[in-house]
C-alpha positions as CSV (number, residue, x, y, z in Angstrom):
1,M,14.3,15.5,-8.2
2,L,12.8,13.7,-5.2
3,G,14.2,10.4,-4.1
4,V,17.2,8.0,-4.5
5,M,15.6,4.7,-5.4
6,F,12.1,5.8,-6.2
7,R,12.9,9.0,-8.1
8,V,10.3,11.6,-9.2
9,S,10.7,14.8,-11.2
10,V,7.9,17.0,-12.6
11,F,7.8,19.1,-15.8
12,G,5.6,21.5,-17.7
13,E,4.0,24.9,-17.0
14,S,0.6,26.0,-15.8
15,H,-0.6,27.3,-19.2
16,G,1.8,25.2,-21.4
17,P,0.6,22.2,-23.5
18,C,0.8,19.8,-20.5
19,V,2.2,19.1,-17.1
20,G,3.6,15.7,-16.1
21,V,5.9,13.6,-14.1
22,L,8.8,11.1,-14.6
23,I,9.1,8.2,-12.2
24,E,12.2,6.2,-12.2
25,G,13.1,3.2,-10.0
26,C,9.6,1.9,-9.4
27,P,9.8,-1.9,-9.1
28,P,7.9,-4.0,-11.7
29,G,4.5,-5.5,-10.8
30,V,3.0,-2.5,-8.9
31,E,-0.6,-2.1,-9.8
32,V,-1.4,1.2,-11.5
33,S,-5.1,2.0,-11.9
34,E,-6.0,4.9,-14.2
35,E,-9.3,5.1,-12.3
36,D,-7.5,5.5,-8.9
37,M,-5.1,8.0,-10.4
38,R,-8.0,10.2,-11.8
39,R,-9.8,9.9,-8.5
40,E,-6.8,11.4,-6.7
41,L,-6.4,14.1,-9.3
42,L,-10.1,15.1,-9.0
43,R,-9.6,15.3,-5.3
44,R,-6.9,17.8,-5.9
45,S,-9.1,19.8,-8.3
46,K,-11.9,20.3,-5.8
47,G,-11.9,22.9,-3.1
48,F,-14.2,25.2,-1.3
49,M,-14.5,28.5,-3.3
50,S,-11.6,27.4,-5.4
51,T,-10.5,28.6,-8.9
52,P,-13.1,28.2,-11.7
53,R,-10.4,26.6,-13.8
54,K,-11.5,23.0,-14.4
55,E,-9.2,20.6,-16.2
56,K,-10.4,17.1,-17.3
57,E,-7.6,15.5,-15.3
58,E,-7.2,12.6,-17.7
59,V,-3.8,11.0,-17.4
60,F,-1.9,9.7,-20.5
61,I,0.4,6.9,-19.5
62,A,3.2,7.3,-22.0
63,S,5.5,4.6,-20.7
64,G,6.4,2.2,-17.9
65,V,3.0,0.6,-17.4
66,F,1.7,-2.5,-19.3
67,R,-1.6,-4.3,-18.6
68,G,-2.2,-2.3,-15.4
69,K,1.2,-3.0,-13.8
70,T,4.5,-1.2,-13.8
71,T,7.2,-2.8,-16.0
72,G,10.2,-1.6,-14.0
73,T,11.2,0.9,-16.7
74,P,10.7,4.7,-16.3
75,I,7.1,5.8,-16.0
76,V,6.0,9.0,-17.9
77,L,2.6,10.5,-17.0
78,L,1.1,13.4,-18.9
79,L,-1.9,15.7,-18.2
80,R,-3.0,18.1,-20.9
81,N,-3.8,21.8,-20.1
82,S,-7.0,22.8,-21.9
83,D,-8.9,25.3,-19.6
84,V,-6.4,28.2,-19.7
85,N,-6.8,32.0,-19.8
86,S,-3.5,33.7,-19.9
87,K,-4.6,37.3,-20.4
88,P,-4.9,38.4,-16.8
89,Y,-1.2,37.4,-16.2
90,E,0.3,39.8,-18.7
91,V,0.4,42.6,-16.2
92,F,2.4,40.5,-13.7
93,R,5.4,40.4,-16.1
94,R,6.1,44.0,-15.1
95,R,4.0,44.5,-12.0
96,P,4.8,41.5,-9.7
97,R,2.2,40.4,-7.1
98,P,3.4,40.9,-3.5
99,G,4.1,37.6,-1.9
100,H,4.2,35.7,-5.2
101,A,7.2,34.5,-7.2
102,D,6.7,36.9,-10.1
103,Y,9.6,39.2,-9.2
104,V,12.2,36.6,-8.2
105,A,11.3,34.5,-11.3
106,R,11.9,37.5,-13.6
107,I,15.3,38.1,-12.0
108,K,16.3,34.5,-11.8
109,Y,15.4,33.6,-15.4
110,M,16.2,37.0,-16.9
111,G,12.7,37.5,-18.2
112,Y,12.7,34.3,-20.3
113,H,10.4,32.3,-17.9
114,D,6.8,31.3,-18.8
115,H,4.8,33.6,-16.6
116,R,1.4,32.5,-17.8
117,G,-0.7,31.1,-14.9
118,G,2.3,31.4,-12.7
119,G,4.4,29.0,-14.9
120,I,6.3,26.5,-12.8
121,F,5.2,28.2,-9.6
122,S,1.5,27.4,-10.2
123,G,-0.4,24.9,-8.1
124,R,-1.2,23.2,-11.5
125,I,2.3,21.6,-11.3
126,T,1.2,19.6,-8.3
127,A,-1.1,17.5,-10.6
128,G,2.1,15.6,-11.7
129,L,3.0,15.0,-8.0
130,V,-0.5,13.6,-7.3
131,A,-0.2,11.3,-10.3
132,A,3.1,10.0,-9.0
133,G,1.7,9.8,-5.5
134,S,-1.0,7.4,-6.7
135,V,1.8,5.0,-7.9
136,A,3.7,5.5,-4.6
137,K,0.5,4.8,-2.6
138,S,-0.1,1.5,-4.5
139,L,3.5,0.5,-3.7
140,L,3.1,1.4,0.0
141,R,-0.2,-0.5,0.3
142,R,1.6,-3.8,-0.5
143,Q,3.5,-3.2,2.8
144,G,0.4,-2.1,4.8
145,I,1.4,1.6,4.9
146,R,-1.5,4.1,4.6
147,I,-1.5,7.9,4.4
148,A,-4.3,10.4,5.1
149,A,-4.4,14.2,5.5
150,H,-7.0,16.7,6.6
151,T,-7.4,20.5,7.3
152,V,-6.9,21.4,11.0
153,Q,-6.9,25.2,10.7
154,I,-8.2,28.0,8.4
155,G,-7.4,31.5,9.5
156,K,-8.0,31.6,13.3
157,V,-10.5,28.6,13.2
158,R,-8.6,25.7,14.6
159,V,-9.4,22.0,15.4
160,E,-8.1,21.6,19.0
161,R,-8.6,17.8,19.6
162,E,-6.4,15.0,18.2
163,M,-7.9,12.9,15.4
164,S,-7.5,9.2,14.8
165,F,-6.5,7.9,11.4
166,D,-10.1,6.6,10.8
167,E,-11.5,10.0,11.7
168,V,-9.1,11.7,9.3
169,L,-10.4,9.5,6.5
170,R,-13.8,11.0,7.0
171,A,-12.5,14.5,6.2
172,E,-13.4,13.9,2.5
173,E,-17.0,14.4,3.5
174,S,-16.2,18.1,4.2
175,P,-16.0,20.8,1.5
176,V,-12.8,22.1,3.3
177,R,-11.5,18.6,4.1
178,C,-11.9,19.1,7.9
179,A,-12.8,16.0,9.9
180,D,-14.6,18.1,12.6
181,P,-18.1,19.0,11.3
182,E,-18.6,22.1,13.5
183,K,-15.1,23.5,12.7
184,S,-15.7,22.6,9.0
185,R,-18.6,25.0,8.9
186,E,-16.7,27.7,10.7
187,M,-13.8,27.3,8.2
188,M,-16.1,27.7,5.3
189,E,-17.4,30.9,6.8
190,E,-13.9,32.2,7.3
191,I,-13.0,31.5,3.7
192,A,-16.2,33.1,2.4
193,K,-15.7,36.2,4.5
194,A,-12.2,36.7,3.3
195,S,-13.2,36.2,-0.3
196,E,-16.1,38.7,0.0
197,E,-13.5,41.3,1.1
198,G,-11.3,40.5,-1.9
199,D,-8.8,38.7,0.3
200,S,-7.6,35.2,0.9
201,S,-7.0,32.8,3.8
202,G,-4.1,30.7,5.0
203,G,-4.2,27.5,7.2
204,V,-2.7,24.3,8.4
205,A,-3.1,20.7,7.2
206,E,-2.1,17.6,9.0
207,V,-0.7,14.4,7.5
208,L,-0.7,11.0,9.1
209,A,1.1,7.9,7.9
210,V,0.5,4.6,9.6
211,G,1.9,1.1,9.3
212,L,5.6,2.1,8.9
213,P,8.2,-0.3,10.2
214,V,11.0,0.9,12.5
215,G,14.1,1.9,10.5
216,L,13.1,4.1,7.5
217,G,15.6,6.9,7.1
218,E,19.3,7.3,6.1
219,P,21.0,9.6,8.6
220,P,22.9,11.8,9.0
221,I,22.1,13.4,5.6
222,D,19.0,11.6,4.1
223,T,17.0,11.6,7.3
224,L,13.3,10.7,6.9
225,D,12.1,14.0,8.3
226,G,14.6,15.9,6.3
227,D,13.5,14.3,3.0
228,L,9.8,14.8,3.9
229,C,10.5,18.5,4.5
230,K,12.2,18.8,1.1
231,A,9.3,17.2,-0.6
232,I,6.6,19.1,1.3
233,M,8.4,22.4,0.5
234,V,7.9,21.6,-3.2
235,V,4.1,22.3,-2.7
236,P,3.4,26.0,-3.5
237,G,2.4,28.1,-0.5
238,V,4.1,26.0,2.2
239,K,5.7,28.2,4.9
240,G,6.1,25.9,7.9
241,I,6.5,22.2,8.9
242,E,6.5,20.5,12.2
243,F,6.5,16.9,13.3
244,G,4.5,15.6,16.3
245,D,4.3,18.4,18.9
246,G,6.8,20.4,16.9
247,F,7.2,24.0,18.1
248,R,5.2,23.2,21.3
249,M,8.2,21.2,22.5
250,A,10.1,24.5,23.0
251,E,7.8,25.1,26.0
252,M,8.3,21.7,27.5
253,R,10.9,20.0,29.7
254,G,12.5,16.7,28.7
255,S,10.2,14.8,31.0
256,E,7.2,16.2,29.2
257,A,8.6,15.9,25.6
258,N,9.9,12.4,25.8
259,D,7.8,9.4,24.6
260,P,8.1,6.6,27.2
261,F,8.8,3.1,25.9
262,V,6.2,0.4,26.9
263,L,5.5,-3.2,26.1
264,R,2.2,-4.1,24.3
265,D,1.5,-7.6,23.2
266,G,5.2,-8.3,23.5
267,K,6.2,-5.4,21.3
268,V,8.2,-2.3,22.2
269,V,6.0,0.8,21.4
270,M,5.8,4.3,22.7
271,E,3.2,5.4,25.1
272,T,2.8,8.8,23.4
273,N,3.8,10.2,20.0
274,R,5.1,13.7,20.7
275,S,8.0,13.1,18.3
276,G,5.6,12.4,15.4
277,G,6.9,8.9,14.6
278,I,10.5,9.9,13.9
279,N,13.6,9.8,16.1
280,G,17.1,10.7,14.9
281,G,15.8,10.9,11.3
282,I,14.5,7.3,11.5
283,S,10.9,6.0,11.7
284,N,10.2,4.6,15.2
285,G,7.1,2.6,14.3
286,M,4.6,5.1,15.6
287,P,2.4,7.0,13.1
288,V,4.3,9.7,11.3
289,K,2.5,13.0,12.1
290,I,3.2,16.2,10.2
291,R,1.6,19.6,10.3
292,V,2.1,22.0,7.4
293,A,1.4,25.7,7.4
294,F,0.2,27.5,4.2
295,R,0.3,31.2,3.6
296,P,-2.7,33.0,2.2
297,T,-2.9,33.0,-1.6
298,P,-0.9,36.1,-2.8
299,S,-3.4,36.7,-5.7
300,I,-6.1,38.9,-4.2
301,R,-8.6,41.5,-5.4
302,K,-7.6,44.0,-2.7
303,E,-5.4,46.9,-3.8
304,Q,-1.7,46.3,-3.0
305,R,1.5,48.3,-3.5
306,T,4.0,47.0,-6.0
307,V,6.6,48.4,-8.4
308,D,6.3,48.6,-12.2
309,L,9.6,47.0,-13.3
310,D,9.6,48.7,-16.7
311,S,8.9,52.2,-15.7
312,V,10.6,51.8,-12.3
313,E,7.8,53.5,-10.3
314,E,5.6,52.6,-7.4
315,V,2.1,51.6,-8.5
316,S,-1.0,49.8,-7.1
317,L,-2.2,46.4,-8.2
318,R,-5.4,44.4,-8.1
319,A,-5.1,40.7,-9.2
320,E,-7.6,39.8,-11.8
321,G,-8.2,36.3,-13.0
322,R,-9.1,32.9,-11.5
323,Y,-7.6,32.1,-8.1
324,D,-8.3,30.1,-5.0
325,S,-9.6,31.9,-2.0
326,C,-7.8,29.3,0.2
327,I,-5.5,26.6,-1.2
328,V,-5.4,24.4,2.0
329,P,-8.3,22.1,1.1
330,R,-6.9,21.4,-2.3
331,A,-3.4,20.9,-0.9
332,V,-4.5,18.0,1.3
333,P,-4.3,15.3,-1.4
334,V,-1.0,16.9,-2.7
335,L,0.5,16.5,0.8
336,E,-0.5,12.9,0.9
337,S,1.2,12.4,-2.5
338,V,4.5,14.0,-1.7
339,V,4.6,12.1,1.6
340,A,3.9,8.9,-0.2
341,I,6.7,9.5,-2.7
342,V,9.2,10.0,0.1
343,L,8.0,7.0,2.1
344,A,8.1,4.8,-1.1
345,D,11.7,5.8,-1.7
346,H,12.8,5.1,1.9
347,L,10.8,1.9,2.0
348,L,12.7,0.6,-1.1
349,R,16.0,1.7,0.5
350,W,15.1,-0.1,3.7
351,L,14.0,-3.3,2.0
352,S,17.3,-3.3,0.0
353,W,19.2,-2.9,3.3
354,M,17.2,-5.7,4.9
355,K,17.7,-8.0,1.9
356,F,21.5,-7.4,1.9
357,S,21.5,-8.1,5.7
358,E,19.7,-11.4,5.1
359,L,22.3,-12.4,2.5
360,G,25.1,-11.8,4.9
361,T,23.7,-14.2,7.5
362,K,23.5,-17.2,5.0
């Protein structure tokens, strides 16, 4: 489960009857638009050279919403699975895909797991997270907090310059969700080339969250960046996370890595944002900036070595079926959603803290 006050848990399997999400702790009166929710889900379903699987992405609101607003009771959101083809996955029960969760799932669940379509390890599970993210985004907008993400790297094609929040919003115009038009074209070429060779591509996406107050985060355990990392790692394929300048800070000296404090319009702000909007596990008022690295999709048509777990012999494997050539563009709205879920939870915790503090001064 993600969250303490705004709590989210997902359920279902890729080729089961449905996938969905349970949201607990959402305050009453938050606007929930089925149209907005479906728009977010359709964003998740569209990607450059993505899987041919096309679900209707129609959300059934089973509870917790009445006349377009949350009631304060648990919210259950369901999405039916209709466009499924499980046959290509039968071989993976005994011949696991290198890099995938097939092998560890068989051992962990003693062979009882639902392997069809990857089961709980499929990107299909993120549909529930996106549905929950739509609710979280609505809650955050009431406090002026906005989130946007974009693709900054596919393979070796990388966007070098910093992008403003408004520029990132324009990434939706790109088939790979890259805000740089020239790099967007190069990224499409990179994905197409890998696909033609029966291979796949990895990449990096960046998430920006603006409008946060100073004070979100509950150190030393429930730090804001720690909870963000946990939520982001729920997204299949994630292999690395950094905040602000992240790993580049290892090459710097303190005088280079620190963000100097300055006064602007009578407010204390930071001249730079190398820490990515978080210090000591607490938001510092600057934009939260996160970069997320994705591994290439393990399911590829190139021949790979594996082991037949039934006959216990080394064999070769080519993955047949419907797979993404690169998951990064489709992961962009998923990242926005999991970040929104964490920020909504920490916002409610912060507001509760502030309300208690106000009571103590009366």
